[in-house]
C-alpha positions in Angstrom: -13.8 11.8 80.8 -16.7 12.4 83.2 -17.6 15.7 81.5 -17.7 14.0 78.1 -19.8 11.2 79.3 -22.3 13.6 81.0 -22.6 15.5 77.7 -23.4 12.1 76.1 -26.5 11.8 78.2 -27.9 15.2 77.0 -26.9 14.4 73.4 -28.9 11.1 73.7 -31.8 13.1 75.0 -31.6 15.3 71.9 -31.2 12.3 69.6 -34.3 10.7 71.2 -36.2 14.0 70.6 -35.1 14.0 66.9 -35.7 10.3 66.2 -39.2 10.6 67.4 -40.1 13.9 65.8 -42.1 12.1 63.1 -44.1 14.7 61.2 -45.9 12.1 59.0 -47.0 9.8 61.9 -50.1 11.7 62.8 -51.4 11.5 59.3 -49.6 8.6 57.7 -52.5 6.2 57.7 -54.6 8.8 55.9 -51.7 9.3 53.5 -51.6 5.6 52.7 -55.4 5.4 52.4 -56.2 8.6 50.5 -53.0 9.5 48.7 -51.6 6.0 47.8 -55.0 4.1 47.9 -54.2 1.3 50.4 -56.8 -0.6 52.3 -56.5 -1.1 56.1 -55.6 -4.8 55.4 -52.8 -3.6 53.1 -51.6 -1.1 55.7 -51.3 -3.7 58.3 -49.6 -6.1 55.8 -47.3 -3.2 55.0 -46.4 -2.8 58.7 -46.0 -6.6 59.0 -43.4 -6.4 56.2 -41.8 -3.4 57.9 -41.6 -5.6 61.0 -40.1 -8.4 58.9 -37.4 -6.1 57.6 -36.7 -5.2 61.3 -36.7 -8.9 62.2 -34.1 -9.7 59.5 -31.8 -6.8 60.8 -32.8 -6.6 64.4 -30.5 -9.1 66.1 -27.6 -8.7 63.6 -27.7 -5.0 64.2 -27.7 -5.4 67.9 -24.8 -7.8 67.8 -22.9 -5.5 65.5 -23.6 -2.6 67.9 -22.0 -4.6 70.8 -19.0 -5.4 68.6 -18.4 -2.2 66.6 -19.8 0.4 69.0 -23.2 2.0 69.7 -22.2 5.3 68.1 -21.4 3.6 64.8 -24.8 1.8 64.9 -26.6 5.1 65.4 -24.7 6.7 62.5 -25.8 3.9 60.2 -29.3 4.4 61.5 -29.3 8.1 60.7 -28.1 7.5 57.2 -30.8 5.0 56.5 -33.4 7.4 58.0 -32.4 10.1 55.5 -32.6 7.7 52.6 -35.9 6.1 53.7 -37.8 9.4 54.1 -36.3 10.6 50.8 -37.9 7.6 49.0 -41.3 8.6 50.4 -41.2 11.8 48.3 -41.5 9.6 45.2 -43.8 6.9 46.5 -47.0 6.3 44.5 -47.8 2.6 45.0 -47.8 -0.2 47.6 -44.4 -1.3 46.2 -42.8 2.1 46.5 -44.1 2.7 50.0 -42.8 -0.8 50.9 -39.3 0.1 49.7 -39.3 3.3 51.9 -40.6 1.3 54.9 -37.9 -1.4 54.4 -35.2 1.3 54.5 -36.7 2.8 57.6 -37.0 -0.7 59.1 -33.2 -1.0 58.8 -32.9 2.4 60.3 -34.8 1.6 63.4 -33.2 -1.9 63.7 -29.9 -0.2 64.2 -31.3 2.2 66.8 -33.0 -0.6 68.7 -31.0 -1.3 71.8 -28.1 0.9 70.8 -29.2 4.2 72.3 -30.5 2.6 75.5 -27.3 0.5 75.8 -25.1 3.6 75.3 -27.1 5.4 78.0 -26.6 2.5 80.5 -22.9 2.3 79.7 -22.6 6.0 80.1 -24.3 5.9 83.5 -22.3 2.8 84.5 -19.0 4.7 83.8 -20.3 7.4 86.2 -21.3 4.7 88.7 -25.0 5.7 88.4 -26.4 2.6 86.7 -28.9 2.1 89.5 -30.5 5.3 88.3 -31.0 3.9 84.8 -34.8 3.7 85.0 -35.0 7.4 85.9 -32.7 8.5 83.0 -34.4 6.1 80.6 -37.7 7.6 81.5 -36.3 11.1 80.8 -34.9 9.9 77.4 -38.3 8.4 76.6 -40.0 11.6 77.6 -37.8 13.7 75.3 -38.6 11.3 72.5 -42.3 11.4 73.0 -42.2 15.2 73.4 -40.5 15.3 70.0 -43.2 13.1 68.5 -45.8 15.4 70.1 -44.1 18.4 68.7 -44.0 16.8 65.2 -47.6 15.9 65.3 -49.0 19.2 66.6 -49.3 20.8 63.1 -49.2 17.6 61.1 -52.8 17.8 60.0 -52.4 21.4 58.8 -49.1 20.5 57.0 -50.9 17.5 55.3 -53.8 19.8 54.2 -51.3 22.2 52.7 -49.3 19.5 50.9 -49.4 15.8 51.5 -45.6 15.6 51.0 -44.6 18.5 53.3 -44.4 16.3 56.4 -42.1 13.9 54.6 -39.8 16.7 53.3 -39.4 18.1 56.8 -38.6 14.6 58.1 -35.5 14.5 56.0 -34.2 17.7 57.6 -34.8 16.1 61.1 -32.7 13.1 60.2 -29.9 15.3 58.9 -29.9 17.0 62.3 -29.9 13.6 64.0 -26.9 12.5 62.0 -25.0 15.6 63.2 -25.8 14.7 66.8 -24.6 11.1 66.3 -21.3 12.4 65.0 -20.6 14.2 68.3 -21.4 11.1 70.6 -18.7 9.4 72.4 -18.4 5.7 73.3 -18.1 4.9 77.0 -15.2 2.8 78.3 -15.6 -0.9 77.3 -14.8 -4.0 79.3 -12.3 -6.5 77.8 -13.6 -10.0 77.2 -12.2 -13.2 75.8 -11.3 -13.2 72.1 -14.2 -14.3 69.9 -13.4 -17.4 67.8 -16.6 -17.3 65.8 -19.1 -14.5 65.7 -21.9 -16.9 64.6 -21.2 -19.1 67.7 -21.1 -16.0 69.9 -24.4 -14.7 68.5 -26.1 -18.0 68.9 -24.7 -18.2 72.4 -26.4 -14.9 73.4 -29.7 -16.2 72.0 -29.4 -19.4 74.1 -28.5 -17.4 77.2 -31.5 -15.1 76.7 -34.1 -17.6 75.7 -33.0 -20.8 77.5 -30.5 -20.2 80.2 -31.8 -17.1 81.9 -35.5 -17.3 82.8 -35.5 -13.7 84.2 -34.6 -12.4 80.7 -36.9 -14.8 78.9 -40.0 -13.9 81.0 -39.3 -10.2 80.8 -39.0 -10.3 77.0 -42.3 -12.3 76.6 -44.3 -10.1 79.0 -42.8 -6.9 77.6 -43.6 -8.2 74.1 -47.3 -8.6 75.0 -47.4 -5.1 76.6 -45.7 -3.6 73.5 -48.2 -5.3 71.1 -51.1 -4.0 73.2 -50.0 -0.4 72.7 -49.0 -0.9 69.0 -52.1 -2.1 67.2 -53.9 1.2 67.9 -51.1 3.2 66.4 -52.4 2.1 63.0 -56.1 1.8 63.9 -56.7 5.0 65.8 -56.7 7.4 62.8 -59.3 5.5 60.8 -61.3 5.0 64.0 -61.3 8.8 64.6 -62.2 9.3 61.0 -65.1 6.9 61.5 -66.1 8.9 64.6 -66.1 12.0 62.5 -63.3 13.7 64.4 -62.3 16.8 62.4 -59.0 16.5 60.5 -57.6 19.6 62.2 -57.8 17.7 65.5 -55.6 14.8 64.4 -52.3 16.5 65.0 -53.2 17.8 68.5 -54.8 14.4 69.5 -51.6 12.6 68.4 -49.5 15.2 70.2 -51.6 14.6 73.3 -51.0 10.8 73.1 -47.3 11.3 72.9 -47.3 13.8 75.7 -49.1 11.2 77.8 -46.3 8.7 77.1 -43.8 11.4 78.0 -45.4 12.2 81.3 -45.9 8.6 82.4 -42.4 7.7 81.4 -41.2 10.3 83.8 -43.5 9.0 86.5 -42.6 5.3 85.9 -39.8 4.9 88.4 -41.7 6.9 91.1 -44.9 4.8 90.6 -42.9 1.6 90.7 -41.4 2.7 94.0 -44.9 2.9 95.6 -46.6 0.0 93.8 -43.8 -2.5 93.2 -43.6 -4.6 90.1 -46.7 -6.6 91.1 -48.8 -3.5 91.4 -47.4 -2.1 88.2 -48.2 -5.4 86.3 -51.8 -5.3 87.6 -52.0 -1.6 86.5 -50.7 -2.5 83.0 -53.3 -5.3 82.5 -56.2 -3.1 83.8 -55.3 -0.2 81.5 -55.2 -2.5 78.5 -58.5 -4.2 79.1 -60.3 -1.0 79.9 -58.9 0.8 76.9 -59.8 -1.8 74.3 -63.2 -2.4 75.9 -63.9 1.4 75.8 -62.8 1.6 72.1 -65.0 -1.3 71.2 -68.1 -0.2 73.0 -68.1 3.5 72.1 -67.9 5.3 68.8 -68.3 9.0 69.7 -66.3 12.1 69.1 -64.3 11.7 72.3 -63.8 7.9 72.2 -60.2 8.4 71.3 -59.6 9.2 75.0 -59.5 5.4 75.7 -56.4 5.3 73.4 -54.7 7.5 76.0 -55.0 4.7 78.5 -52.8 2.6 76.3 -50.2 5.4 75.7 -50.1 5.9 79.5 -49.4 2.2 79.9 -46.7 2.4 77.2 -45.0 5.2 79.1 -45.1 3.3 82.4 -43.9 -0.1 81.2 -41.0 1.0 78.9 -38.4 2.2 81.5 -39.3 -0.6 83.9 -38.9 -3.4 81.4 -35.8 -2.0 79.8 -34.2 -1.6 83.2 -34.9 -5.2 84.0 -33.1 -6.3 80.8 -30.2 -3.9 81.3 -29.6 -5.3 84.8 -29.5 -8.9 83.5 -27.1 -8.0 80.7 -23.4 -7.3 80.3 -21.4 -5.0 78.0 -20.8 -7.8 75.5 -24.5 -8.6 75.0 -26.4 -5.5 76.2 -27.6 -4.3 72.8 -28.0 -7.9 71.6 -30.5 -8.7 74.3 -32.4 -5.4 73.8 -32.6 -6.3 70.1 -33.8 -9.8 70.9 -36.6 -8.2 72.9 -37.5 -6.0 69.9 -37.2 -9.1 67.7 -39.9 -11.0 69.7 -42.2 -7.9 69.4 -41.7 -7.7 65.7 -42.4 -11.4 65.2 -45.5 -11.1 67.3 -46.7 -8.2 65.2 -45.9 -10.0 61.9 -48.0 -13.0 63.1 -51.0 -11.0 64.5 -51.1 -7.5 62.8 -52.6 -8.5 59.4 -55.1 -10.7 61.2 -56.3 -7.8 63.3 -56.5 -5.7 60.1 -58.6 -8.4 58.4 -61.0 -8.5 61.4 -61.3 -4.7 61.3 -62.0 -4.6 57.5 -64.4 -7.5 57.6 -66.4 -7.0 60.8 -65.5 -3.5 61.9 -63.1 -1.9 64.3 -65.4 -2.3 67.2 -65.2 -6.1 66.9 -61.4 -5.9 66.5 -61.1 -3.8 69.6 -63.3 -6.1 71.7 -61.5 -9.2 70.4 -58.2 -7.6 71.6 -59.7 -6.8 75.0 -60.6 -10.5 75.4 -57.3 -11.9 74.1 -55.2 -9.7 76.4 -57.4 -10.4 79.4 -56.6 -14.1 78.9 -52.9 -13.9 78.0 -51.5 -11.2 80.3 -52.3 -12.5 83.8 -50.5 -15.9 83.5 -47.5 -14.2 81.8 -47.4 -11.5 84.5 -47.3 -14.3 87.1 -44.3 -15.9 85.4 -42.5 -12.5 85.0 -43.1 -11.7 88.7 -41.7 -15.0 89.8 -38.2 -13.8 88.7 -38.7 -10.1 89.4 -38.0 -8.2 92.6 -40.6 -5.8 94.0 
């Protein structure tokens, strides 16, 4: 059994690489703007609707993962990934892009929490769960390396044919499906019989949001950190276009951003050892405020470098926050709680993303970036204080 479980870890690394090898991501905003004809407001509305689809499926998919198995959830995700990217080949309007995005929203909802929960359960079966943050950092690093590899030549592929990155993406998800078929579930714990799945699902929600303040504060603080690194995913490409960055640079710049996440994911558990959670929280807030201030106050060829501060923060905070949630969870609610965390992030983006897009369209991206710097400078310190009240150093 130990040999099979150890193989699971490496297969999860490969799956992370494949799921994040997103050829279209480095150019997708340009594809939406120039090929489909969407405005920045429509793009962020589109992503808000993508988040809405994820919200609808997020918690149900996490709950189903806990009940049916993490491998089954990843298989469903891979199938929806193949279908969603196939629809992109025929997209020619906001509605058709929305349909593709909704399918991909279901895909990533089923992934959310399932891969990390399977990793934790695999390590727990090997009695190495205390090493989760280190292995999670490695899995994240594999994923971001995959996205970097996918982005490296994205600009050239897009220049050759706008649909080429999407066609290659279908091949990637077929490979991911093959990996999922070889995964094995770890041994499960036996719990009391479930009388009502609805009652059980609502009970997990109450436990996470009301009864366990450690989980609640971790999810809220993690949601704010996630939002801080997410707005720029959709704004950095038009920002670079505004700064007259050559199109051929887009792929390497996107690859560099993802390699930054990969490197800092690997460093996360080491840096936490030296700084503690308090020092890490201060570092997160500093990186966010400096990054958005720099993006708002400069508009030169190299201004995109401030974006790398946000990707470094994303790499550092992910393993730490996920480990906190894994420690506070049990086998019967592990993916559910991870999905609730993702759900809070999606709701936050639905509420705020289109507003940020409107500010950028109406008053310029510099104003939007400076606004975000101010908002996060106000919101993050008090939330970090609440998070640290329940966190160990």
